[in-house]
N, CA, C, O and the ligand as a Tripos MOL2 file, in Angstrom:
@<TRIPOS>MOLECULE
protein
  281   279    71     0     0
PROTEIN
NO_CHARGES

@<TRIPOS>ATOM
      1 N          68.7120  -48.8540 -123.4420 N.3       1 MET1
      2 CA         67.7230  -47.7890 -123.5260 C.3       1 MET1
      3 C          68.0470  -46.9100 -124.7160 C.2       1 MET1
      4 O          69.1390  -46.3470 -124.8020 O.2       1 MET1
      5 N          67.1110  -46.7920 -125.6250 N.am      2 ALA2
      6 CA         67.3460  -45.9530 -126.7930 C.3       2 ALA2
      7 C          67.0360  -44.4980 -126.4580 C.2       2 ALA2
      8 O          66.0090  -44.1890 -125.8540 O.2       2 ALA2
      9 N          67.9430  -43.6120 -126.8620 N.am      3 ILE3
     10 CA         67.7370  -42.1750 -126.6680 C.3       3 ILE3
     11 C          66.9280  -41.6250 -127.8290 C.2       3 ILE3
     12 O          66.0330  -40.8020 -127.6390 O.2       3 ILE3
     13 N          67.2520  -42.0910 -129.0490 N.am      4 CYS4
     14 CA         66.4300  -41.7670 -130.2010 C.3       4 CYS4
     15 C          66.5700  -42.8880 -131.2130 C.2       4 CYS4
     16 O          67.5580  -43.6220 -131.2230 O.2       4 CYS4
     17 N          65.5800  -43.0030 -132.0470 N.am      5 ARG5
     18 CA         65.5290  -44.0830 -133.0380 C.3       5 ARG5
     19 C          65.4130  -43.4940 -134.4430 C.2       5 ARG5
     20 O          65.0900  -42.3200 -134.6220 O.2       5 ARG5
     21 N          65.6850  -44.3450 -135.4290 N.am      6 PHE6
     22 CA         65.5020  -43.9180 -136.8100 C.3       6 PHE6
     23 C          64.0390  -43.5870 -137.0580 C.2       6 PHE6
     24 O          63.1460  -44.3420 -136.6730 O.2       6 PHE6
     25 N          63.8040  -42.4620 -137.7000 N.am      7 SER7
     26 CA         62.4440  -42.0530 -138.0580 C.3       7 SER7
     27 C          62.5860  -41.0510 -139.2020 C.2       7 SER7
     28 O          63.7030  -40.6890 -139.5720 O.2       7 SER7
     29 N          61.4550  -40.5960 -139.7690 N.am      8 PRO8
     30 CA         61.5640  -39.6190 -140.8600 C.3       8 PRO8
     31 C          62.2880  -38.3380 -140.4450 C.2       8 PRO8
     32 O          62.8390  -37.6420 -141.2980 O.2       8 PRO8
     33 N          62.2940  -38.0200 -139.1630 N.am      9 SER9
     34 CA         62.9540  -36.7960 -138.7100 C.3       9 SER9
     35 C          64.2500  -37.0680 -137.9530 C.2       9 SER9
     36 O          64.8060  -36.1680 -137.3250 O.2       9 SER9
     37 N          64.7330  -38.3130 -138.0130 N.am     10 CYS10
     38 CA         65.9230  -38.6550 -137.2400 C.3      10 CYS10
     39 C          66.7340  -39.7080 -137.9890 C.2      10 CYS10
     40 O          66.2420  -40.7950 -138.2900 O.2      10 CYS10
     41 N          67.9800  -39.3640 -138.2820 N.am     11 ASP11
     42 CA         68.8480  -40.2650 -139.0400 C.3      11 ASP11
     43 C          69.8790  -40.9730 -138.1640 C.2      11 ASP11
     44 O          70.8110  -41.5950 -138.6730 O.2      11 ASP11
     45 N          69.7080  -40.8750 -136.8560 N.am     12 VAL12
     46 CA         70.6320  -41.5830 -135.9660 C.3      12 VAL12
     47 C          69.8390  -42.4140 -134.9570 C.2      12 VAL12
     48 O          68.6990  -42.0980 -134.6180 O.2      12 VAL12
     49 N          70.4750  -43.4720 -134.4950 N.am     13 PHE13
     50 CA         69.9040  -44.3280 -133.4510 C.3      13 PHE13
     51 C          70.9070  -44.3160 -132.3080 C.2      13 PHE13
     52 O          71.9670  -44.9380 -132.3860 O.2      13 PHE13
     53 N          70.5560  -43.5980 -131.2410 N.am     14 LEU14
     54 CA         71.4530  -43.5300 -130.0890 C.3      14 LEU14
     55 C          70.9580  -44.4550 -128.9980 C.2      14 LEU14
     56 O          69.7630  -44.5430 -128.7150 O.2      14 LEU14
     57 N          71.9050  -45.1350 -128.4010 N.am     15 ASP15
     58 CA         71.5750  -46.1040 -127.3730 C.3      15 ASP15
     59 C          72.6060  -45.9870 -126.2570 C.2      15 ASP15
     60 O          73.6890  -45.4330 -126.4430 O.2      15 ASP15
     61 N          72.2470  -46.5170 -125.1050 N.am     16 ILE16
     62 CA         73.2050  -46.6340 -124.0090 C.3      16 ILE16
     63 C          73.3880  -48.1150 -123.7460 C.2      16 ILE16
     64 O          72.4220  -48.8330 -123.4890 O.2      16 ILE16
     65 N          74.6210  -48.5680 -123.8110 N.am     17 ASN17
     66 CA         74.8370  -50.0080 -123.6650 C.3      17 ASN17
     67 C          74.8950  -50.4190 -122.1910 C.2      17 ASN17
     68 O          74.7280  -49.5900 -121.2960 O.2      17 ASN17
     69 N          75.1340  -51.7000 -121.9570 N.am     18 ASP18
     70 CA         75.0910  -52.2220 -120.5880 C.3      18 ASP18
     71 C          76.1510  -51.5950 -119.6960 C.2      18 ASP18
     72 O          76.0160  -51.5830 -118.4720 O.2      18 ASP18
     73 N          77.1960  -51.0800 -120.3080 N.am     19 GLU19
     74 CA         78.2610  -50.4430 -119.5330 C.3      19 GLU19
     75 C          78.0100  -48.9490 -119.3280 C.2      19 GLU19
     76 O          78.8430  -48.2420 -118.7610 O.2      19 GLU19
     77 N          76.8670  -48.4840 -119.7900 N.am     20 GLY20
     78 CA         76.5290  -47.0880 -119.6230 C.3      20 GLY20
     79 C          77.1890  -46.1820 -120.6430 C.2      20 GLY20
     80 O          77.2480  -44.9650 -120.4650 O.2      20 GLY20
     81 N          77.6850  -46.7840 -121.7130 N.am     21 ARG21
     82 CA         78.3770  -46.0030 -122.7360 C.3      21 ARG21
     83 C          77.4140  -45.6570 -123.8750 C.2      21 ARG21
     84 O          76.5850  -46.4720 -124.2790 O.2      21 ARG21
     85 N          77.5460  -44.4440 -124.3720 N.am     22 LEU22
     86 CA         76.6970  -43.9960 -125.4750 C.3      22 LEU22
     87 C          77.1450  -44.6310 -126.7850 C.2      22 LEU22
     88 O          78.3390  -44.7190 -127.0740 O.2      22 LEU22
     89 N          76.1740  -45.0680 -127.5660 N.am     23 GLU23
     90 CA         76.4740  -45.6850 -128.8530 C.3      23 GLU23
     91 C          75.6170  -45.0570 -129.9490 C.2      23 GLU23
     92 O          74.4420  -44.7500 -129.7450 O.2      23 GLU23
     93 N          76.2320  -44.8770 -131.1080 N.am     24 CYS24
     94 CA         75.5070  -44.5200 -132.3230 C.3      24 CYS24
     95 C          75.4070  -45.8130 -133.1270 C.2      24 CYS24
     96 O          76.3700  -46.2460 -133.7590 O.2      24 CYS24
     97 N          74.2220  -46.4180 -133.0880 N.am     25 VAL25
     98 CA         74.0220  -47.7540 -133.6400 C.3      25 VAL25
     99 C          73.7800  -47.6800 -135.1450 C.2      25 VAL25
    100 O          73.0520  -46.8110 -135.6250 O.2      25 VAL25
    101 N          74.3960  -48.5980 -135.8770 N.am     26 ALA26
    102 CA         74.2380  -48.6420 -137.3390 C.3      26 ALA26
    103 C          74.5160  -47.2710 -137.9470 C.2      26 ALA26
    104 O          73.7410  -46.7560 -138.7520 O.2      26 ALA26
    105 N          75.6440  -46.6990 -137.5380 N.am     27 CYS27
    106 CA         75.9860  -45.3300 -137.9050 C.3      27 CYS27
    107 C          76.0930  -45.1420 -139.4200 C.2      27 CYS27
    108 O          76.7860  -45.8940 -140.1040 O.2      27 CYS27
    109 N          75.4070  -44.1440 -139.9190 N.am     28 ARG28
    110 CA         75.4250  -43.8920 -141.3670 C.3      28 ARG28
    111 C          76.7140  -43.2170 -141.8140 C.2      28 ARG28
    112 O          76.9880  -43.1210 -143.0110 O.2      28 ARG28
    113 N          77.5120  -42.7450 -140.8410 N.am     29 LEU29
    114 CA         78.8070  -42.1670 -141.1980 C.3      29 LEU29
    115 C          79.8650  -43.2580 -141.3330 C.2      29 LEU29
    116 O          80.9290  -43.0260 -141.9060 O.2      29 LEU29
    117 N          79.5800  -44.4260 -140.8160 N.am     30 ASP30
    118 CA         80.6020  -45.4670 -140.7140 C.3      30 ASP30
    119 C          80.0970  -46.8070 -141.2320 C.2      30 ASP30
    120 O          80.3210  -47.8490 -140.6160 O.2      30 ASP30
    121 N          79.4090  -46.7640 -142.3800 N.am     31 ASP31
    122 CA         79.0020  -47.9940 -143.0390 C.3      31 ASP31
    123 C          78.1930  -48.9020 -142.1160 C.2      31 ASP31
    124 O          78.3470  -50.1240 -142.1350 O.2      31 ASP31
    125 N          77.3450  -48.2960 -141.3240 N.am     32 ARG32
    126 CA         76.4240  -49.0260 -140.4410 C.3      32 ARG32
    127 C          77.1170  -49.7670 -139.3070 C.2      32 ARG32
    128 O          76.5370  -50.6710 -138.7060 O.2      32 ARG32
    129 N          78.3490  -49.3900 -139.0170 N.am     33 ALA33
    130 CA         78.9830  -49.9310 -137.8210 C.3      33 ALA33
    131 C          78.4520  -49.1610 -136.6110 C.2      33 ALA33
    132 O          77.7680  -48.1490 -136.7630 O.2      33 ALA33
    133 N          78.7650  -49.6390 -135.4320 N.am     34 THR34
    134 CA         78.3360  -48.9470 -134.2170 C.3      34 THR34
    135 C          79.4860  -48.1160 -133.6660 C.2      34 THR34
    136 O          80.5740  -48.6250 -133.3940 O.2      34 THR34
    137 N          79.2160  -46.8210 -133.5070 N.am     35 PHE35
    138 CA         80.2100  -45.9090 -132.9420 C.3      35 PHE35
    139 C          79.9860  -45.8090 -131.4340 C.2      35 PHE35
    140 O          78.8620  -45.5910 -130.9820 O.2      35 PHE35
    141 N          81.0580  -45.9700 -130.6620 N.am     36 GLN36
    142 CA         80.9610  -45.8090 -129.2110 C.3      36 GLN36
    143 C          81.6580  -44.5300 -128.7910 C.2      36 GLN36
    144 O          82.8000  -44.2750 -129.1740 O.2      36 GLN36
    145 N          80.9620  -43.7300 -128.0000 N.am     37 ALA37
    146 CA         81.5540  -42.5040 -127.4720 C.3      37 ALA37
    147 C          81.9680  -42.7330 -126.0210 C.2      37 ALA37
    148 O          81.2750  -43.4120 -125.2640 O.2      37 ALA37
    149 N          83.0910  -42.1650 -125.6510 N.am     38 PHE38
    150 CA         83.5650  -42.3620 -124.2860 C.3      38 PHE38
    151 C          82.9070  -41.4050 -123.3020 C.2      38 PHE38
    152 O          82.9100  -41.6520 -122.0960 O.2      38 PHE38
    153 N          82.3470  -40.3230 -123.8080 N.am     39 ASP39
    154 CA         81.5860  -39.4300 -122.9340 C.3      39 ASP39
    155 C          80.6050  -38.6250 -123.7860 C.2      39 ASP39
    156 O          80.5770  -38.7410 -125.0110 O.2      39 ASP39
    157 N          79.8120  -37.8160 -123.1110 N.am     40 LYS40
    158 CA         78.7750  -37.0640 -123.8200 C.3      40 LYS40
    159 C          79.3700  -36.0840 -124.8240 C.2      40 LYS40
    160 O          78.8350  -35.9030 -125.9190 O.2      40 LYS40
    161 N          80.4830  -35.4510 -124.4450 N.am     41 GLN41
    162 CA         81.0860  -34.4890 -125.3700 C.3      41 GLN41
    163 C          81.5090  -35.1760 -126.6590 C.2      41 GLN41
    164 O          81.3550  -34.6250 -127.7490 O.2      41 GLN41
    165 N          82.0390  -36.3740 -126.5270 N.am     42 ALA42
    166 CA         82.4540  -37.1110 -127.7220 C.3      42 ALA42
    167 C          81.2460  -37.4570 -128.5860 C.2      42 ALA42
    168 O          81.3230  -37.4240 -129.8140 O.2      42 ALA42
    169 N          80.1350  -37.7870 -127.9420 N.am     43 MET43
    170 CA         78.9420  -38.1110 -128.7250 C.3      43 MET43
    171 C          78.3790  -36.8610 -129.3780 C.2      43 MET43
    172 O          77.9190  -36.9120 -130.5180 O.2      43 MET43
    173 N          78.4100  -35.7400 -128.6700 N.am     44 LYS44
    174 CA         77.9150  -34.5090 -129.2930 C.3      44 LYS44
    175 C          78.7680  -34.1430 -130.5040 C.2      44 LYS44
    176 O          78.2410  -33.7170 -131.5320 O.2      44 LYS44
    177 N          80.0640  -34.3080 -130.3860 N.am     45 ALA45
    178 CA         80.9430  -34.0260 -131.5180 C.3      45 ALA45
    179 C          80.6160  -34.9620 -132.6770 C.2      45 ALA45
    180 O          80.6300  -34.5590 -133.8400 O.2      45 ALA45
    181 N          80.3230  -36.2060 -132.3450 N.am     46 HIS46
    182 CA         79.9610  -37.1790 -133.3800 C.3      46 HIS46
    183 C          78.6480  -36.7830 -134.0550 C.2      46 HIS46
    184 O          78.5180  -36.8620 -135.2760 O.2      46 HIS46
    185 N          77.6900  -36.3610 -133.2550 N.am     47 LEU47
    186 CA         76.3980  -35.9580 -133.8280 C.3      47 LEU47
    187 C          76.5410  -34.7230 -134.7080 C.2      47 LEU47
    188 O          75.8320  -34.5700 -135.7020 O.2      47 LEU47
    189 N          77.4710  -33.8410 -134.3300 N.am     48 GLU48
    190 CA         77.7270  -32.6730 -135.1780 C.3      48 GLU48
    191 C          78.2430  -33.1120 -136.5480 C.2      48 GLU48
    192 O          77.9380  -32.4890 -137.5640 O.2      48 GLU48
    193 N          79.0140  -34.1750 -136.5620 N.am     49 GLU49
    194 CA         79.4870  -34.6960 -137.8500 C.3      49 GLU49
    195 C          78.3130  -35.1880 -138.6860 C.2      49 GLU49
    196 O          78.2940  -35.0090 -139.9040 O.2      49 GLU49
    197 N          77.3270  -35.8110 -138.0280 N.am     50 HIS50
    198 CA         76.1340  -36.2330 -138.7590 C.3      50 HIS50
    199 C          75.4280  -35.0220 -139.3590 C.2      50 HIS50
    200 O          75.0460  -35.0370 -140.5290 O.2      50 HIS50
    201 N          75.2570  -33.9700 -138.5530 N.am     51 VAL51
    202 CA         74.5760  -32.7770 -139.0320 C.3      51 VAL51
    203 C          75.3310  -32.1930 -140.2270 C.2      51 VAL51
    204 O          74.7280  -31.7950 -141.2240 O.2      51 VAL51
    205 N          76.6580  -32.1500 -140.1100 N.am     52 THR52
    206 CA         77.4860  -31.6220 -141.1970 C.3      52 THR52
    207 C          77.3030  -32.4450 -142.4720 C.2      52 THR52
    208 O          77.3720  -31.9160 -143.5810 O.2      52 THR52
    209 N          77.0690  -33.7440 -142.2960 N.am     53 ALA53
    210 CA         76.8740  -34.6320 -143.4410 C.3      53 ALA53
    211 C          75.4650  -34.5360 -144.0070 C.2      53 ALA53
    212 O          75.1360  -35.1970 -144.9910 O.2      53 ALA53
    213 N          74.6300  -33.7040 -143.3770 N.am     54 GLY54
    214 CA         73.2780  -33.5200 -143.8790 C.3      54 GLY54
    215 C          72.2630  -34.4590 -143.2610 C.2      54 GLY54
    216 O          71.1250  -34.5400 -143.7250 O.2      54 GLY54
    217 N          72.6650  -35.1700 -142.2130 N.am     55 HIS55
    218 CA         71.7310  -36.0840 -141.5520 C.3      55 HIS55
    219 C          70.8660  -35.3140 -140.5510 C.2      55 HIS55
    220 O          71.2640  -34.2750 -140.0240 O.2      55 HIS55
    221 N          69.6930  -35.8490 -140.3120 N.am     56 LYS56
    222 CA         68.7860  -35.2150 -139.3540 C.3      56 LYS56
    223 C          69.0650  -35.7370 -137.9450 C.2      56 LYS56
    224 O          69.0200  -36.9380 -137.6780 O.2      56 LYS56
    225 N          69.3530  -34.7860 -137.0580 N.am     57 VAL57
    226 CA         69.5190  -35.1170 -135.6440 C.3      57 VAL57
    227 C          68.6360  -34.1290 -134.8700 C.2      57 VAL57
    228 O          68.9200  -32.9310 -134.8570 O.2      57 VAL57
    229 N          67.5800  -34.6130 -134.2330 N.am     58 PRO58
    230 CA         66.6680  -33.6910 -133.5410 C.3      58 PRO58
    231 C          67.3900  -32.8810 -132.4690 C.2      58 PRO58
    232 O          68.2750  -33.3880 -131.7800 O.2      58 PRO58
    233 N          66.9970  -31.6090 -132.3380 N.am     59 ASP59
    234 CA         67.5820  -30.7480 -131.3040 C.3      59 ASP59
    235 C          67.4110  -31.3650 -129.9210 C.2      59 ASP59
    236 O          68.2640  -31.2060 -129.0480 O.2      59 ASP59
    237 N          66.2930  -32.0750 -129.7320 N.am     60 ALA60
    238 CA         66.0130  -32.6520 -128.4160 C.3      60 ALA60
    239 C          67.1060  -33.6270 -127.9940 C.2      60 ALA60
    240 O          67.3530  -33.8090 -126.8020 O.2      60 ALA60
    241 N          67.7520  -34.2480 -128.9600 N.am     61 VAL61
    242 CA         68.8140  -35.1960 -128.6190 C.3      61 VAL61
    243 C          69.9950  -34.4540 -127.9960 C.2      61 VAL61
    244 O          70.5690  -34.9060 -127.0060 O.2      61 VAL61
    245 N          70.3490  -33.3180 -128.5830 N.am     62 PHE62
    246 CA         71.4360  -32.5150 -128.0160 C.3      62 PHE62
    247 C          71.0440  -32.0080 -126.6230 C.2      62 PHE62
    248 O          71.8740  -31.9670 -125.7150 O.2      62 PHE62
    249 N          69.7850  -31.6280 -126.4640 N.am     63 GLU63
    250 CA         69.3350  -31.1430 -125.1680 C.3      63 GLU63
    251 C          69.3850  -32.2450 -124.1290 C.2      63 GLU63
    252 O          69.7670  -32.0210 -122.9800 O.2      63 GLU63
    253 N          68.9920  -33.4440 -124.5500 N.am     64 ASP64
    254 CA         69.0590  -34.5700 -123.6070 C.3      64 ASP64
    255 C          70.4980  -34.8280 -123.1720 C.2      64 ASP64
    256 O          70.7660  -35.0950 -122.0010 O.2      64 ASP64
    257 N          71.4120  -34.7450 -124.1240 N.am     65 LEU65
    258 CA         72.8120  -34.9990 -123.7830 C.3      65 LEU65
    259 C          73.3310  -33.9430 -122.7970 C.2      65 LEU65
    260 O          74.1670  -34.2270 -121.9390 O.2      65 LEU65
    261 N          72.8080  -32.7140 -122.9460 N.am     66 ASP66
    262 CA         73.2350  -31.6510 -122.0320 C.3      66 ASP66
    263 C          72.6310  -31.8160 -120.6430 C.2      66 ASP66
    264 O          73.2780  -31.5400 -119.6320 O.2      66 ASP66
    265 N          71.3860  -32.2680 -120.6110 N.am     67 GLN67
    266 CA         70.6270  -32.1480 -119.3690 C.3      67 GLN67
    267 C          70.4990  -33.4210 -118.5600 C.2      67 GLN67
    268 O          70.3300  -33.3620 -117.3420 O.2      67 GLN67
    269 N          70.5760  -34.5590 -119.2030 N.am     68 LYS68
    270 CA         70.3320  -35.7870 -118.4550 C.3      68 LYS68
    271 C          71.6310  -36.3670 -117.9240 C.2      68 LYS68
    272 O          72.6690  -36.2950 -118.5820 O.2      68 LYS68
    273 N          71.5690  -36.9250 -116.7670 N.am     69 ALA69
    274 CA         72.7470  -37.4780 -116.1220 C.3      69 ALA69
    275 C          72.7500  -38.9880 -116.2670 C.2      69 ALA69
    276 O          72.2670  -39.7160 -115.4000 O.2      69 ALA69
    277 N          73.2950  -39.4360 -117.3620 N.am     70 TRP70
    278 CA         73.3630  -40.8760 -117.5720 C.3      70 TRP70
    279 C          74.6190  -41.4460 -116.9370 C.2      70 TRP70
    280 O          74.8550  -42.6530 -117.0080 O.2      70 TRP70
    281 ZN         76.9550  -41.9380 -135.9730 Zn       71 ZN71
@<TRIPOS>BOND
     1     1     2 1
     2     2     3 1
     3     3     4 2
     4     3     5 am
     5     5     6 1
     6     6     7 1
     7     7     8 2
     8     7     9 am
     9     9    10 1
    10    10    11 1
    11    11    12 2
    12    11    13 am
    13    13    14 1
    14    14    15 1
    15    15    16 2
    16    15    17 am
    17    17    18 1
    18    18    19 1
    19    19    20 2
    20    19    21 am
    21    21    22 1
    22    22    23 1
    23    23    24 2
    24    23    25 am
    25    25    26 1
    26    26    27 1
    27    27    28 2
    28    27    29 am
    29    29    30 1
    30    30    31 1
    31    31    32 2
    32    31    33 am
    33    33    34 1
    34    34    35 1
    35    35    36 2
    36    35    37 am
    37    37    38 1
    38    38    39 1
    39    39    40 2
    40    39    41 am
    41    41    42 1
    42    42    43 1
    43    43    44 2
    44    43    45 am
    45    45    46 1
    46    46    47 1
    47    47    48 2
    48    47    49 am
    49    49    50 1
    50    50    51 1
    51    51    52 2
    52    51    53 am
    53    53    54 1
    54    54    55 1
    55    55    56 2
    56    55    57 am
    57    57    58 1
    58    58    59 1
    59    59    60 2
    60    59    61 am
    61    61    62 1
    62    62    63 1
    63    63    64 2
    64    63    65 am
    65    65    66 1
    66    66    67 1
    67    67    68 2
    68    67    69 am
    69    69    70 1
    70    70    71 1
    71    71    72 2
    72    71    73 am
    73    73    74 1
    74    74    75 1
    75    75    76 2
    76    75    77 am
    77    77    78 1
    78    78    79 1
    79    79    80 2
    80    79    81 am
    81    81    82 1
    82    82    83 1
    83    83    84 2
    84    83    85 am
    85    85    86 1
    86    86    87 1
    87    87    88 2
    88    87    89 am
    89    89    90 1
    90    90    91 1
    91    91    92 2
    92    91    93 am
    93    93    94 1
    94    94    95 1
    95    95    96 2
    96    95    97 am
    97    97    98 1
    98    98    99 1
    99    99   100 2
   100    99   101 am
   101   101   102 1
   102   102   103 1
   103   103   104 2
   104   103   105 am
   105   105   106 1
   106   106   107 1
   107   107   108 2
   108   107   109 am
   109   109   110 1
   110   110   111 1
   111   111   112 2
   112   111   113 am
   113   113   114 1
   114   114   115 1
   115   115   116 2
   116   115   117 am
   117   117   118 1
   118   118   119 1
   119   119   120 2
   120   119   121 am
   121   121   122 1
   122   122   123 1
   123   123   124 2
   124   123   125 am
   125   125   126 1
   126   126   127 1
   127   127   128 2
   128   127   129 am
   129   129   130 1
   130   130   131 1
   131   131   132 2
   132   131   133 am
   133   133   134 1
   134   134   135 1
   135   135   136 2
   136   135   137 am
   137   137   138 1
   138   138   139 1
   139   139   140 2
   140   139   141 am
   141   141   142 1
   142   142   143 1
   143   143   144 2
   144   143   145 am
   145   145   146 1
   146   146   147 1
   147   147   148 2
   148   147   149 am
   149   149   150 1
   150   150   151 1
   151   151   152 2
   152   151   153 am
   153   153   154 1
   154   154   155 1
   155   155   156 2
   156   155   157 am
   157   157   158 1
   158   158   159 1
   159   159   160 2
   160   159   161 am
   161   161   162 1
   162   162   163 1
   163   163   164 2
   164   163   165 am
   165   165   166 1
   166   166   167 1
   167   167   168 2
   168   167   169 am
   169   169   170 1
   170   170   171 1
   171   171   172 2
   172   171   173 am
   173   173   174 1
   174   174   175 1
   175   175   176 2
   176   175   177 am
   177   177   178 1
   178   178   179 1
   179   179   180 2
   180   179   181 am
   181   181   182 1
   182   182   183 1
   183   183   184 2
   184   183   185 am
   185   185   186 1
   186   186   187 1
   187   187   188 2
   188   187   189 am
   189   189   190 1
   190   190   191 1
   191   191   192 2
   192   191   193 am
   193   193   194 1
   194   194   195 1
   195   195   196 2
   196   195   197 am
   197   197   198 1
   198   198   199 1
   199   199   200 2
   200   199   201 am
   201   201   202 1
   202   202   203 1
   203   203   204 2
   204   203   205 am
   205   205   206 1
   206   206   207 1
   207   207   208 2
   208   207   209 am
   209   209   210 1
   210   210   211 1
   211   211   212 2
   212   211   213 am
   213   213   214 1
   214   214   215 1
   215   215   216 2
   216   215   217 am
   217   217   218 1
   218   218   219 1
   219   219   220 2
   220   219   221 am
   221   221   222 1
   222   222   223 1
   223   223   224 2
   224   223   225 am
   225   225   226 1
   226   226   227 1
   227   227   228 2
   228   227   229 am
   229   229   230 1
   230   230   231 1
   231   231   232 2
   232   231   233 am
   233   233   234 1
   234   234   235 1
   235   235   236 2
   236   235   237 am
   237   237   238 1
   238   238   239 1
   239   239   240 2
   240   239   241 am
   241   241   242 1
   242   242   243 1
   243   243   244 2
   244   243   245 am
   245   245   246 1
   246   246   247 1
   247   247   248 2
   248   247   249 am
   249   249   250 1
   250   250   251 1
   251   251   252 2
   252   251   253 am
   253   253   254 1
   254   254   255 1
   255   255   256 2
   256   255   257 am
   257   257   258 1
   258   258   259 1
   259   259   260 2
   260   259   261 am
   261   261   262 1
   262   262   263 1
   263   263   264 2
   264   263   265 am
   265   265   266 1
   266   266   267 1
   267   267   268 2
   268   267   269 am
   269   269   270 1
   270   270   271 1
   271   271   272 2
   272   271   273 am
   273   273   274 1
   274   274   275 1
   275   275   276 2
   276   275   277 am
   277   277   278 1
   278   278   279 1
   279   279   280 2
@<TRIPOS>SUBSTRUCTURE
     1 MET1         2 RESIDUE 1 A MET
     2 ALA2         6 RESIDUE 1 A ALA
     3 ILE3        10 RESIDUE 1 A ILE
     4 CYS4        14 RESIDUE 1 A CYS
     5 ARG5        18 RESIDUE 1 A ARG
     6 PHE6        22 RESIDUE 1 A PHE
     7 SER7        26 RESIDUE 1 A SER
     8 PRO8        30 RESIDUE 1 A PRO
     9 SER9        34 RESIDUE 1 A SER
    10 CYS10       38 RESIDUE 1 A CYS
    11 ASP11       42 RESIDUE 1 A ASP
    12 VAL12       46 RESIDUE 1 A VAL
    13 PHE13       50 RESIDUE 1 A PHE
    14 LEU14       54 RESIDUE 1 A LEU
    15 ASP15       58 RESIDUE 1 A ASP
    16 ILE16       62 RESIDUE 1 A ILE
    17 ASN17       66 RESIDUE 1 A ASN
    18 ASP18       70 RESIDUE 1 A ASP
    19 GLU19       74 RESIDUE 1 A GLU
    20 GLY20       78 RESIDUE 1 A GLY
    21 ARG21       82 RESIDUE 1 A ARG
    22 LEU22       86 RESIDUE 1 A LEU
    23 GLU23       90 RESIDUE 1 A GLU
    24 CYS24       94 RESIDUE 1 A CYS
    25 VAL25       98 RESIDUE 1 A VAL
    26 ALA26      102 RESIDUE 1 A ALA
    27 CYS27      106 RESIDUE 1 A CYS
    28 ARG28      110 RESIDUE 1 A ARG
    29 LEU29      114 RESIDUE 1 A LEU
    30 ASP30      118 RESIDUE 1 A ASP
    31 ASP31      122 RESIDUE 1 A ASP
    32 ARG32      126 RESIDUE 1 A ARG
    33 ALA33      130 RESIDUE 1 A ALA
    34 THR34      134 RESIDUE 1 A THR
    35 PHE35      138 RESIDUE 1 A PHE
    36 GLN36      142 RESIDUE 1 A GLN
    37 ALA37      146 RESIDUE 1 A ALA
    38 PHE38      150 RESIDUE 1 A PHE
    39 ASP39      154 RESIDUE 1 A ASP
    40 LYS40      158 RESIDUE 1 A LYS
    41 GLN41      162 RESIDUE 1 A GLN
    42 ALA42      166 RESIDUE 1 A ALA
    43 MET43      170 RESIDUE 1 A MET
    44 LYS44      174 RESIDUE 1 A LYS
    45 ALA45      178 RESIDUE 1 A ALA
    46 HIS46      182 RESIDUE 1 A HIS
    47 LEU47      186 RESIDUE 1 A LEU
    48 GLU48      190 RESIDUE 1 A GLU
    49 GLU49      194 RESIDUE 1 A GLU
    50 HIS50      198 RESIDUE 1 A HIS
    51 VAL51      202 RESIDUE 1 A VAL
    52 THR52      206 RESIDUE 1 A THR
    53 ALA53      210 RESIDUE 1 A ALA
    54 GLY54      214 RESIDUE 1 A GLY
    55 HIS55      218 RESIDUE 1 A HIS
    56 LYS56      222 RESIDUE 1 A LYS
    57 VAL57      226 RESIDUE 1 A VAL
    58 PRO58      230 RESIDUE 1 A PRO
    59 ASP59      234 RESIDUE 1 A ASP
    60 ALA60      238 RESIDUE 1 A ALA
    61 VAL61      242 RESIDUE 1 A VAL
    62 PHE62      246 RESIDUE 1 A PHE
    63 GLU63      250 RESIDUE 1 A GLU
    64 ASP64      254 RESIDUE 1 A ASP
    65 LEU65      258 RESIDUE 1 A LEU
    66 ASP66      262 RESIDUE 1 A ASP
    67 GLN67      266 RESIDUE 1 A GLN
    68 LYS68      270 RESIDUE 1 A LYS
    69 ALA69      274 RESIDUE 1 A ALA
    70 TRP70      278 RESIDUE 1 A TRP
    71 ZN71       281 GROUP 0 **** ****
């Protein structure tokens, strides 16, 4: 299940894999490798790195990470 996809307003593709783990797919911070986060806090920290790098990460993604119980 994709949480967000690449679009003009989004530079990250977040997914949840079969094990229920959050993934940053084709990560632009890591030469298009897939970053796996062990929990939501780790993914939020990772997304902050994207923002710091000037990438677009919609606010709604952070809100989803806060509010949804995956
Ligand atoms: Zn990433």
